[in-house]
C-alpha positions, 0 to 999 in steps of 0.5 A, a space after each residue: 680677376 686680373 691686374 689689367 688696367 680697366 680705366 684711367 681717370 684724372 682730375 684737376 686739384 689744388 696743391 699746398 700753394 693753391 695752385 692746380 695739379 693733376 690727380 689720377 686714378 687707375 682701376 684694374 679689372 680686379 677692382 683694385 685701384 691706385 690714386 696719386 696726386 703729383 707735386 709741383 715745384 716753385 724753383 724749377 731747373 731748366 733741365 726738368 721734364 716739362 710740366 704742362 699748364 693751360 696758360 689761360 689767364 682767365 683760370 688760375 692765372 694761367 696755371 690750370 692743368 685741364 690740358 694735362 688732365 685731358 691728355 690723361 683721360 683721352 690719349 693716355 687712357 686709351 693707349 694703356 687700357 688693357 695693359 698689365 699693371 705689373 708691367 711697369 716698365 712697359 707702361 712707362 715706355 709706352 707713355 714716353 713713346 706716346 709723348 715723343 719728346 725728350 722732356 715730356 713736353 707734348 702730354 706733360 710730365 705732370 700727366 705722364 707721372 700721375 699715370 705712372 705712379 697710380 699704376 704702381 699703387 694699383 698694382 701694390 693694392 692688387 698684391 695686398 703689399 704695402 706700397 714701399 714693399 712693392 716699389 722696393 721690388 721694382 727699385 733694383 736691377 736684379 735683387 732689390 735693395 734690402 730695407 735696413 733703414 728709414 732715410 735720415 730727414 733733412 729738415 728745411 727749417 728756415 726758407 729763403 730764395 723763391 721759397 721764402 719772403 724774398 729777404 734771404 738769398 739761400 733757399 733752405 737752411 737745414 737741420 740734419 739729425 745724425 744718421 745713427 738716430 732712429 727716425 722717430 728720434 730724428 723727427 723728435 729732434 727736428 720738431 723740437 729745434 723747429 719750435 726753439 727757432 720760433 721762440 728765438 724769432 718771436 724774442 728778436 721780433 723777426 717776422 716768423 711766418 712760414 714759407 712754402 715748405 713749412 720753414 720760417 721766412 723770417 725778416 733778417 738781413 743776411 744769410 749769416 743771420 739765419 745760420 746764427 739763429 739755427 745755431 742758437 736754437 740748437 744750443 738752447 736744446 739738449 742736442 749737440 751740434 756736430 754730434 747729434 745734429 748738423 747744419 746744411 744749406 740748399 743754396 739754389 745758386 741759379 736764383 741769384 746768378 747774374 751776368 756780373 756774378 753771384 749777388 747775395 746780401 752778404 756783400 755789396 759786390 757780386 761774387 765771382 765763382 772762385 770767390 764763392 768757393 772761398 766763401 763757402 769754405 768760410 761757412 763750413 769752417 764756422 758752421 761745420 756744414 754737413 751738406 751743400 745743395 746747388 752751390 752754383 748755377 746749373 751750367 757752371 760746371 767748372 765751379 761745381 768741380 772746384 767746390 767738390 774738389 775743395 770741400 768734397 772730403 768734408 761736405 756732401 755736395 748735392 746736385 739738384 738743378 745740375 742733374 734734374 734726376 736725369 741720366 745723361 746729366 748724371 753721367 756727365 757729373 760722374 765723369 767730371 766729379 762735379 758732385 757727391 750726391 744726387 737730389 731725386 724728384 720723380 716729377 723732374 724726369 716723369 716716370 717711375 721706371 726712369 726714376 729707378 734707373 737713375 737711382 740705380 746709376 747713382 748707387 753703382 757709382 757711389 753717389 748718395 741719394 736724397 729723395 725729395 718733395 717739391 714746394 707745391 705738394 699735396 697730402 699724398 704720401 707716395 714719396 715717403 714710401 718711394 724713399 724707403 723703397 730705394 733706401 736713399 741715404 737722406 730725404 727732404 720733405 720740408 719742415 716738420 710743420 704744415 699738413 702736406 709735409 707732416 703727412 709724409 713724416 707720419 707715414 714714415 713713422 707708420 713704416 718704421 713701426 711695421 718694419 720694427 727698425 
């Protein structure tokens, strides 16, 4: 039997926060099928593709996705029925053209992405290939990237900002194992330090509930307090900071940007952009940061250029909200030397083909890639295979805790074992 699309069916399910999302199953004439559920963000940049919500306050506080589901089951299913599942580019172009907007606002990026990804899973199953192998064939222009490593994990061990309990400004306080560690060792390191943090928080009588991404959401007074706890946890382990493990921050600065400047709890008056650059320098000098993600607002281009010029030789400056996995914004960032790496999330752009195009663009211009999950995840492990397929330098799947995060780390253990890396 051939690999043409026989049927496309979507339904509404819940993500890890109890908020609806879309799950889609694509069945081929051969009987092989692919099912994918798409994630959803809490901290959503304004340049991301549009996630379609029902806005019916009588259901799920307006967060239902029945409109997106209906779009898949009617408009999209009818249009792509009979198309060859191996023609990923043609299918994705059909979906983009069918929507007709630059940000997927008509059909919804959640509807479109669920179909795009499910097609690739069905095609991989038809070929009897592991998903990462099939995606790797699609990932490059010409020769696909050789699979030589599992991306280094960036563990979000303390949650703040929109992901936390509201008492910390920075969104993620991160632990990053050295890149020369095999993945299973890196995961072991992350899990051990994570447990050490828990013990320290209990000893300090700080609230140690977890946030959306599995990191602790402690009752602390300043962002510095969180960095101190991270540093203390590493020192209590057998690992050496700056050698075995490093610290990183996802600032998510748009969260605390005000008309008066950048307001954080570490100082009573707001920071102006130039002052915040100096503050980040101080943090780096004290904590030897490996990376800084979204240190400024997504429209504060001048400050992005300043921080990259000032700290870029020592710290990896990563654009998330700034770039939104968008080729046009990445082009501007490359031209203006605004960052050194791109955080890539499939649902920011809406189709697999567009995701791959941005990844190729980033690699061609020497930017490092961080493939990332979202705060609202499911147990779907697609993103783990995708990170391996594009051979990103890093990946972000949250803390080594909560089922929807651990499922992805465990999938990477499987892949590592298969590849004998």
